[in-house]
TIDO-420759 format. One record per residue (C-alpha): residue number from 1; residue in three letters; z, x, y. Coordinates in steps of 0.2 Angstrom, whole numbers, plus 2048, in hexadecimal, padded with zeros to 3 digits. Layout:
<node><k>NUM</k><r>Ala</r><up>Z</up><east>X</east><north>Y</north></node>
...
This chain:
<node><k>1</k><r>Met</r><up>7D8</up><east>839</east><north>823</north></node>
<node><k>2</k><r>Ser</r><up>7D1</up><east>833</east><north>812</north></node>
<node><k>3</k><r>Glu</r><up>7CF</up><east>845</east><north>80C</north></node>
<node><k>4</k><r>Leu</r><up>7E0</up><east>84A</east><north>812</north></node>
<node><k>5</k><r>Ala</r><up>7E9</up><east>83B</east><north>80A</north></node>
<node><k>6</k><r>Ala</r><up>7DF</up><east>83D</east><north>7FA</north></node>
<node><k>7</k><r>Ala</r><up>7E5</up><east>84F</east><north>7F9</north></node>
<node><k>8</k><r>Arg</r><up>7F7</up><east>84A</east><north>7FB</north></node>
<node><k>9</k><r>Ile</r><up>7F5</up><east>83E</east><north>7EC</north></node>
<node><k>10</k><r>Ile</r><up>7EC</up><east>84B</east><north>7E2</north></node>
<node><k>11</k><r>Ser</r><up>7FA</up><east>858</east><north>7E6</north></node>
<node><k>12</k><r>Tyr</r><up>808</up><east>84C</east><north>7E1</north></node>
<node><k>13</k><r>Val</r><up>800</up><east>847</east><north>7D1</north></node>
<node><k>14</k><r>Lys</r><up>7FD</up><east>859</east><north>7CC</north></node>
<node><k>15</k><r>Gln</r><up>810</up><east>85C</east><north>7CF</north></node>
<node><k>16</k><r>Asn</r><up>816</up><east>84C</east><north>7C8</north></node>
<node><k>17</k><r>Pro</r><up>80A</up><east>847</east><north>7B9</north></node>
<node><k>18</k><r>Thr</r><up>816</up><east>838</east><north>7B4</north></node>
<node><k>19</k><r>Ala</r><up>818</up><east>831</east><north>7C5</north></node>
<node><k>20</k><r>Thr</r><up>819</up><east>81F</east><north>7CA</north></node>
<node><k>21</k><r>Ile</r><up>80D</up><east>81D</east><north>7D9</north></node>
<node><k>22</k><r>Cys</r><up>80B</up><east>80E</east><north>7E4</north></node>
<node><k>23</k><r>Leu</r><up>7FA</up><east>80D</east><north>7ED</north></node>
<node><k>24</k><r>Ala</r><up>7F5</up><east>800</east><north>7FB</north></node>
<node><k>25</k><r>Ala</r><up>7E6</up><east>7F5</east><north>7FB</north></node>
<node><k>26</k><r>Gly</r><up>7DC</up><east>7F0</east><north>80B</north></node>
<node><k>27</k><r>Asn</r><up>7CE</up><east>7F9</east><north>813</north></node>
<node><k>28</k><r>Thr</r><up>7D7</up><east>809</east><north>81A</north></node>
<node><k>29</k><r>Pro</r><up>7DA</up><east>811</east><north>809</north></node>
<node><k>30</k><r>Ile</r><up>7C9</up><east>80F</east><north>802</north></node>
<node><k>31</k><r>Gly</r><up>7C2</up><east>81F</east><north>808</north></node>
<node><k>32</k><r>Thr</r><up>7D2</up><east>828</east><north>801</north></node>
<node><k>33</k><r>Tyr</r><up>7CF</up><east>820</east><north>7F0</north></node>
<node><k>34</k><r>Gln</r><up>7BD</up><east>825</east><north>7F0</north></node>
<node><k>35</k><r>Val</r><up>7C2</up><east>837</east><north>7F3</north></node>
<node><k>36</k><r>Phe</r><up>7D0</up><east>837</east><north>7E7</north></node>
<node><k>37</k><r>Ser</r><up>7C5</up><east>830</east><north>7D9</north></node>
<node><k>38</k><r>Gln</r><up>7B8</up><east>83D</east><north>7DC</north></node>
<node><k>39</k><r>Lys</r><up>7C5</up><east>84B</east><north>7DC</north></node>
<node><k>40</k><r>Val</r><up>7CD</up><east>844</east><north>7CC</north></node>
<node><k>41</k><r>Lys</r><up>7BC</up><east>846</east><north>7C3</north></node>
<node><k>42</k><r>Glu</r><up>7B8</up><east>857</east><north>7CA</north></node>
<node><k>43</k><r>Leu</r><up>7C9</up><east>85E</east><north>7C5</north></node>
<node><k>44</k><r>Ser</r><up>7CA</up><east>854</east><north>7B5</north></node>
<node><k>45</k><r>Leu</r><up>7DB</up><east>84F</east><north>7BB</north></node>
<node><k>46</k><r>Asp</r><up>7E6</up><east>846</east><north>7AD</north></node>
<node><k>47</k><r>Leu</r><up>7ED</up><east>836</east><north>7B4</north></node>
<node><k>48</k><r>Ser</r><up>7F2</up><east>82F</east><north>7A3</north></node>
<node><k>49</k><r>Gly</r><up>805</up><east>831</east><north>7A7</north></node>
<node><k>50</k><r>Ile</r><up>804</up><east>829</east><north>7B8</north></node>
<node><k>51</k><r>Thr</r><up>809</up><east>816</east><north>7BB</north></node>
<node><k>52</k><r>Phe</r><up>800</up><east>80E</east><north>7CA</north></node>
<node><k>53</k><r>Val</r><up>80A</up><east>800</east><north>7D2</north></node>
<node><k>54</k><r>Ser</r><up>804</up><east>7F2</east><north>7DD</north></node>
<node><k>55</k><r>Leu</r><up>80A</up><east>7F2</east><north>7EF</north></node>
<node><k>56</k><r>Asp</r><up>806</up><east>7DF</east><north>7F2</north></node>
<node><k>57</k><r>Glu</r><up>7FA</up><east>7D1</east><north>7EE</north></node>
<node><k>58</k><r>Trp</r><up>7F5</up><east>7C1</east><north>7F7</north></node>
<node><k>59</k><r>Ala</r><up>7FE</up><east>7B2</east><north>7F0</north></node>
<node><k>60</k><r>Gly</r><up>7F3</up><east>7A6</east><north>7E6</north></node>
<node><k>61</k><r>Ile</r><up>7E6</up><east>7B3</east><north>7E1</north></node>
<node><k>62</k><r>Asn</r><up>7E4</up><east>7C1</east><north>7D5</north></node>
<node><k>63</k><r>Gly</r><up>7D8</up><east>7CE</east><north>7D0</north></node>
<node><k>64</k><r>Asp</r><up>7CA</up><east>7C2</east><north>7CC</north></node>
<node><k>65</k><r>Val</r><up>7C7</up><east>7BF</east><north>7DF</north></node>
<node><k>66</k><r>Lys</r><up>7BD</up><east>7CC</east><north>7E8</north></node>
<node><k>67</k><r>Gly</r><up>7C7</up><east>7D2</east><north>7F6</north></node>
<node><k>68</k><r>Ser</r><up>7D8</up><east>7D0</east><north>7ED</north></node>
<node><k>69</k><r>Cys</r><up>7E3</up><east>7DF</east><north>7ED</north></node>
<node><k>70</k><r>Arg</r><up>7E1</up><east>7E2</east><north>7DA</north></node>
<node><k>71</k><r>Gln</r><up>7CE</up><east>7E0</east><north>7DB</north></node>
<node><k>72</k><r>Thr</r><up>7CD</up><east>7ED</east><north>7E9</north></node>
<node><k>73</k><r>Leu</r><up>7D7</up><east>7FA</east><north>7E0</north></node>
<node><k>74</k><r>Asp</r><up>7CD</up><east>7F6</east><north>7D0</north></node>
<node><k>75</k><r>Gln</r><up>7BD</up><east>7F9</east><north>7D9</north></node>
<node><k>76</k><r>Tyr</r><up>7C2</up><east>809</east><north>7E2</north></node>
<node><k>77</k><r>Leu</r><up>7CF</up><east>811</east><north>7D8</north></node>
<node><k>78</k><r>Tyr</r><up>7D4</up><east>80A</east><north>7C7</north></node>
<node><k>79</k><r>Lys</r><up>7C2</up><east>808</east><north>7BF</north></node>
<node><k>80</k><r>Pro</r><up>7BA</up><east>818</east><north>7C7</north></node>
<node><k>81</k><r>Val</r><up>7C8</up><east>823</east><north>7BE</north></node>
<node><k>82</k><r>Asn</r><up>7CA</up><east>818</east><north>7AF</north></node>
<node><k>83</k><r>Ile</r><up>7DC</up><east>813</east><north>7B1</north></node>
<node><k>84</k><r>Pro</r><up>7E2</up><east>809</east><north>7A2</north></node>
<node><k>85</k><r>Glu</r><up>7EA</up><east>7F8</east><north>7A5</north></node>
<node><k>86</k><r>Glu</r><up>7FA</up><east>7FE</east><north>79D</north></node>
<node><k>87</k><r>Asn</r><up>7FC</up><east>80B</east><north>7AB</north></node>
<node><k>88</k><r>Ile</r><up>7FA</up><east>7FD</east><north>7B9</north></node>
<node><k>89</k><r>Leu</r><up>809</up><east>7F3</east><north>7BF</north></node>
<node><k>90</k><r>Phe</r><up>802</up><east>7E5</east><north>7CA</north></node>
<node><k>91</k><r>Phe</r><up>807</up><east>7D5</east><north>7D2</north></node>
<node><k>92</k><r>Asp</r><up>7FF</up><east>7C5</east><north>7CB</north></node>
<node><k>93</k><r>Gly</r><up>7FD</up><east>7BB</east><north>7DB</north></node>
<node><k>94</k><r>Lys</r><up>7F8</up><east>7AC</east><north>7D0</north></node>
<node><k>95</k><r>Ala</r><up>809</up><east>7AC</east><north>7C6</north></node>
<node><k>96</k><r>Asp</r><up>810</up><east>79B</east><north>7C4</north></node>
<node><k>97</k><r>Asp</r><up>821</up><east>7A1</east><north>7CB</north></node>
<node><k>98</k><r>Leu</r><up>81F</up><east>7AF</east><north>7D8</north></node>
<node><k>99</k><r>Asn</r><up>832</up><east>7B2</east><north>7D9</north></node>
<node><k>100</k><r>Lys</r><up>832</up><east>7B5</east><north>7C6</north></node>
<node><k>101</k><r>Glu</r><up>823</up><east>7C1</east><north>7C9</north></node>
<node><k>102</k><r>Cys</r><up>82D</up><east>7CA</east><north>7D6</north></node>
<node><k>103</k><r>Lys</r><up>83B</up><east>7CC</east><north>7C9</north></node>
<node><k>104</k><r>Arg</r><up>82F</up><east>7D3</east><north>7BC</north></node>
<node><k>105</k><r>Ile</r><up>829</up><east>7E0</east><north>7C8</north></node>
<node><k>106</k><r>Val</r><up>83B</up><east>7E5</east><north>7CD</north></node>
<node><k>107</k><r>Tyr</r><up>83F</up><east>7E7</east><north>7BB</north></node>
<node><k>108</k><r>Glu</r><up>830</up><east>7F2</east><north>7B7</north></node>
<node><k>109</k><r>Leu</r><up>833</up><east>7FD</east><north>7C6</north></node>
<node><k>110</k><r>His</r><up>845</up><east>7FF</east><north>7C1</north></node>
<node><k>111</k><r>Gln</r><up>840</up><east>804</east><north>7B0</north></node>
<node><k>112</k><r>Arg</r><up>835</up><east>812</east><north>7B7</north></node>
<node><k>113</k><r>Gly</r><up>843</up><east>818</east><north>7C3</north></node>
<node><k>114</k><r>Gly</r><up>83A</up><east>811</east><north>7D3</north></node>
<node><k>115</k><r>Leu</r><up>82B</up><east>818</east><north>7DD</north></node>
<node><k>116</k><r>Asp</r><up>827</up><east>82A</east><north>7DE</north></node>
<node><k>117</k><r>Phe</r><up>818</up><east>829</east><north>7EA</north></node>
<node><k>118</k><r>Thr</r><up>813</up><east>81B</east><north>7F5</north></node>
<node><k>119</k><r>Leu</r><up>803</up><east>81A</east><north>800</north></node>
<node><k>120</k><r>Leu</r><up>803</up><east>80D</east><north>80E</north></node>
<node><k>121</k><r>Gly</r><up>7F7</up><east>806</east><north>81B</north></node>
<node><k>122</k><r>Ile</r><up>7FE</up><east>7FE</east><north>82B</north></node>
<node><k>123</k><r>Gly</r><up>7FA</up><east>7ED</east><north>831</north></node>
<node><k>124</k><r>Leu</r><up>7F5</up><east>7E8</east><north>842</north></node>
<node><k>125</k><r>Asn</r><up>807</up><east>7E1</east><north>845</north></node>
<node><k>126</k><r>Gly</r><up>80F</up><east>7F0</east><north>83D</north></node>
<node><k>127</k><r>His</r><up>811</up><east>7E9</east><north>82B</north></node>
<node><k>128</k><r>Val</r><up>811</up><east>7F3</east><north>81C</north></node>
<node><k>129</k><r>Gly</r><up>80D</up><east>7EB</east><north>80C</north></node>
<node><k>130</k><r>Phe</r><up>810</up><east>7D9</east><north>811</north></node>
<node><k>131</k><r>Asn</r><up>820</up><east>7DD</east><north>819</north></node>
<node><k>132</k><r>Glu</r><up>81E</up><east>7D4</east><north>829</north></node>
<node><k>133</k><r>Pro</r><up>827</up><east>7D8</east><north>83A</north></node>
<node><k>134</k><r>Asp</r><up>83A</up><east>7D5</east><north>839</north></node>
<node><k>135</k><r>Val</r><up>839</up><east>7D6</east><north>826</north></node>
<node><k>136</k><r>Pro</r><up>84A</up><east>7D6</east><north>81D</north></node>
<node><k>137</k><r>Met</r><up>84F</up><east>7E8</east><north>817</north></node>
<node><k>138</k><r>Asp</r><up>858</up><east>7E3</east><north>807</north></node>
<node><k>139</k><r>Lys</r><up>849</up><east>7DD</east><north>7FD</north></node>
<node><k>140</k><r>Glu</r><up>842</up><east>7E7</east><north>7EF</north></node>
<node><k>141</k><r>Val</r><up>834</up><east>7DB</east><north>7EB</north></node>
<node><k>142</k><r>His</r><up>831</up><east>7CA</east><north>7F4</north></node>
<node><k>143</k><r>Val</r><up>825</up><east>7BC</east><north>7F8</north></node>
<node><k>144</k><r>Val</r><up>822</up><east>7BB</east><north>80B</north></node>
<node><k>145</k><r>Ser</r><up>81A</up><east>7AF</east><north>817</north></node>
<node><k>146</k><r>Leu</r><up>80C</up><east>7B7</east><north>820</north></node>
<node><k>147</k><r>Asn</r><up>80C</up><east>7B7</east><north>833</north></node>
<node><k>148</k><r>Ser</r><up>7FC</up><east>7B1</east><north>83C</north></node>
<node><k>149</k><r>Val</r><up>7F6</up><east>7C3</east><north>83F</north></node>
<node><k>150</k><r>Thr</r><up>7F5</up><east>7C7</east><north>82D</north></node>
<node><k>151</k><r>Gln</r><up>7EE</up><east>7B6</east><north>828</north></node>
<node><k>152</k><r>Lys</r><up>7E0</up><east>7B8</east><north>835</north></node>
<node><k>153</k><r>Val</r><up>7DC</up><east>7CA</east><north>82F</north></node>
<node><k>154</k><r>Ser</r><up>7DC</up><east>7C4</east><north>81D</north></node>
<node><k>155</k><r>Gly</r><up>7CB</up><east>7BC</east><north>81F</north></node>
<node><k>156</k><r>Lys</r><up>7C2</up><east>7CD</east><north>820</north></node>
<node><k>157</k><r>Tyr</r><up>7C6</up><east>7D1</east><north>80E</north></node>
<node><k>158</k><r>Phe</r><up>7BE</up><east>7C2</east><north>806</north></node>
<node><k>159</k><r>Glu</r><up>7AC</up><east>7BD</east><north>803</north></node>
<node><k>160</k><r>Glu</r><up>7B1</up><east>7AA</east><north>804</north></node>
<node><k>161</k><r>Pro</r><up>7BE</up><east>7A2</east><north>80F</north></node>
<node><k>162</k><r>Ile</r><up>7CF</up><east>7A3</east><north>807</north></node>
<node><k>163</k><r>Glu</r><up>7DE</up><east>79C</east><north>80F</north></node>
<node><k>164</k><r>Val</r><up>7ED</up><east>7A7</east><north>80C</north></node>
<node><k>165</k><r>Ser</r><up>7FF</up><east>7A4</east><north>813</north></node>
<node><k>166</k><r>Gln</r><up>80A</up><east>7AE</east><north>807</north></node>
<node><k>167</k><r>Gly</r><up>80A</up><east>7BF</east><north>7FF</north></node>
<node><k>168</k><r>Ile</r><up>814</up><east>7C8</east><north>7F2</north></node>
<node><k>169</k><r>Thr</r><up>819</up><east>7D9</east><north>7F6</north></node>
<node><k>170</k><r>Leu</r><up>824</up><east>7E8</east><north>7F2</north></node>
<node><k>171</k><r>Gly</r><up>833</up><east>7E7</east><north>7FF</north></node>
<node><k>172</k><r>Met</r><up>838</up><east>7F4</east><north>80B</north></node>
<node><k>173</k><r>Lys</r><up>847</up><east>7F9</east><north>800</north></node>
<node><k>174</k><r>Thr</r><up>83B</up><east>7FE</east><north>7F2</north></node>
<node><k>175</k><r>Ile</r><up>82F</up><east>806</east><north>7FE</north></node>
<node><k>176</k><r>Leu</r><up>83C</up><east>810</east><north>808</north></node>
<node><k>177</k><r>Ala</r><up>843</up><east>816</east><north>7F7</north></node>
<node><k>178</k><r>Ser</r><up>833</up><east>81F</east><north>7F2</north></node>
<node><k>179</k><r>Asn</r><up>834</up><east>832</east><north>7F0</north></node>
<node><k>180</k><r>Lys</r><up>825</up><east>834</east><north>7FB</north></node>
<node><k>181</k><r>Ile</r><up>81D</up><east>828</east><north>807</north></node>
<node><k>182</k><r>Leu</r><up>80C</up><east>82A</east><north>80F</north></node>
<node><k>183</k><r>Leu</r><up>806</up><east>81E</east><north>81D</north></node>
<node><k>184</k><r>Ile</r><up>7F4</up><east>81F</east><north>822</north></node>
<node><k>185</k><r>Ala</r><up>7EA</up><east>816</east><north>830</north></node>
<node><k>186</k><r>Ser</r><up>7D8</up><east>817</east><north>836</north></node>
<node><k>187</k><r>Gly</r><up>7CD</up><east>80F</east><north>844</north></node>
<node><k>188</k><r>Asp</r><up>7CF</up><east>80A</east><north>856</north></node>
<node><k>189</k><r>Glu</r><up>7D7</up><east>7F9</east><north>851</north></node>
<node><k>190</k><r>Lys</r><up>7E6</up><east>803</east><north>84A</north></node>
<node><k>191</k><r>Ala</r><up>7E9</up><east>80E</east><north>859</north></node>
<node><k>192</k><r>Gly</r><up>7F5</up><east>802</east><north>862</north></node>
<node><k>193</k><r>Ile</r><up>800</up><east>7FF</east><north>853</north></node>
<node><k>194</k><r>Val</r><up>800</up><east>812</east><north>84F</north></node>
<node><k>195</k><r>Glu</r><up>806</up><east>816</east><north>860</north></node>
<node><k>196</k><r>Arg</r><up>814</up><east>809</east><north>85F</north></node>
<node><k>197</k><r>Thr</r><up>819</up><east>80F</east><north>84E</north></node>
<node><k>198</k><r>Val</r><up>81A</up><east>821</east><north>854</north></node>
<node><k>199</k><r>Arg</r><up>822</up><east>81E</east><north>865</north></node>
<node><k>200</k><r>Thr</r><up>82E</up><east>810</east><north>860</north></node>
<node><k>201</k><r>Glu</r><up>83F</up><east>813</east><north>858</north></node>
<node><k>202</k><r>Ala</r><up>840</up><east>80D</east><north>846</north></node>
<node><k>203</k><r>Thr</r><up>841</up><east>7FA</east><north>847</north></node>
<node><k>204</k><r>Ser</r><up>83D</up><east>7EB</east><north>83B</north></node>
<node><k>205</k><r>Glu</r><up>833</up><east>7E4</east><north>849</north></node>
<node><k>206</k><r>Ile</r><up>826</up><east>7F1</east><north>844</north></node>
<node><k>207</k><r>Pro</r><up>829</up><east>7F4</east><north>831</north></node>
<node><k>208</k><r>Ala</r><up>81E</up><east>804</east><north>831</north></node>
<node><k>209</k><r>Ser</r><up>82A</up><east>80C</east><north>83D</north></node>
<node><k>210</k><r>Leu</r><up>838</up><east>80B</east><north>830</north></node>
<node><k>211</k><r>Leu</r><up>82F</up><east>818</east><north>826</north></node>
<node><k>212</k><r>Lys</r><up>834</up><east>825</east><north>834</north></node>
<node><k>213</k><r>Ala</r><up>846</up><east>824</east><north>82E</north></node>
<node><k>214</k><r>Arg</r><up>840</up><east>82D</east><north>81E</north></node>
<node><k>215</k><r>Lys</r><up>83E</up><east>840</east><north>81E</north></node>
<node><k>216</k><r>Asn</r><up>832</up><east>83D</east><north>80F</north></node>
<node><k>217</k><r>Ser</r><up>825</up><east>833</east><north>819</north></node>
<node><k>218</k><r>Glu</r><up>815</up><east>839</east><north>821</north></node>
<node><k>219</k><r>Leu</r><up>808</up><east>831</east><north>82D</north></node>
<node><k>220</k><r>Ile</r><up>7F6</up><east>835</east><north>82B</north></node>
<node><k>221</k><r>Val</r><up>7E9</up><east>82D</east><north>838</north></node>
<node><k>222</k><r>Asp</r><up>7D7</up><east>830</east><north>83D</north></node>
<node><k>223</k><r>Ser</r><up>7D3</up><east>835</east><north>84F</north></node>
<node><k>224</k><r>Lys</r><up>7D0</up><east>823</east><north>853</north></node>
<node><k>225</k><r>Ala</r><up>7E0</up><east>81C</east><north>84D</north></node>
<node><k>226</k><r>Gly</r><up>7EA</up><east>82A</east><north>854</north></node>
<node><k>227</k><r>Lys</r><up>7E1</up><east>82B</east><north>865</north></node>
<node><k>228</k><r>Phe</r><up>7F1</up><east>825</east><north>86F</north></node>
<node><k>229</k><r>Val</r><up>7FD</up><east>831</east><north>866</north></node>
<node><k>230</k><r>Arg</r><up>7F4</up><east>842</east><north>866</north></node>
<node><k>231</k><r>Asp</r><up>801</up><east>849</east><north>872</north></node>
<node><k>232</k><r>Asn</r><up>810</up><east>842</east><north>868</north></node>
<node><k>233</k><r>Arg</r><up>81D</up><east>84F</east><north>863</north></node>
């Protein structure tokens, strides 16, 4: 999965050297970023024209906290391939006014013409970014209240207990407008939600299923996450 997903990003960057690319944090994409970073170095791939955009961030923290979305991407992607700060558009989860922070990101995205390529993971409840079940479809960027599943899962990312109840995220309107969308999943724990996503009609109850309505979207899973949908046609 990681190799294939990384190959998709490499191919897109080669064909679109000034692309605006949104990459998810979390544990699932880490292997993809490790492979991507290695290939960038092997190929001497020029990323100077690429803008890397934040998908989401926990409200109340920023890149100074190990386990934050920014810190994860710094560790596994931005620093290994030396992405300069001016090429990174990222949420500040500690901004004094998160709604103003949303407006800043919307403005910057509009200046760049929106997203070209988006890599997403899938939450246990089907969320993408922090777009939880029954998310409104008309939001470009928004602050969301995290449901109990997401709050519980958050504990695995941080070295010390941190209580998170909100997130700031690109909305489904922005994500679905991306020119290319890649959804990835790995591990046994994701098998159930992958099956629901694949076999259920597109519904806001499973935000990941909304991607199926877009011809430009692709799902890549490993054998464990895809074990219930191997016979799907």
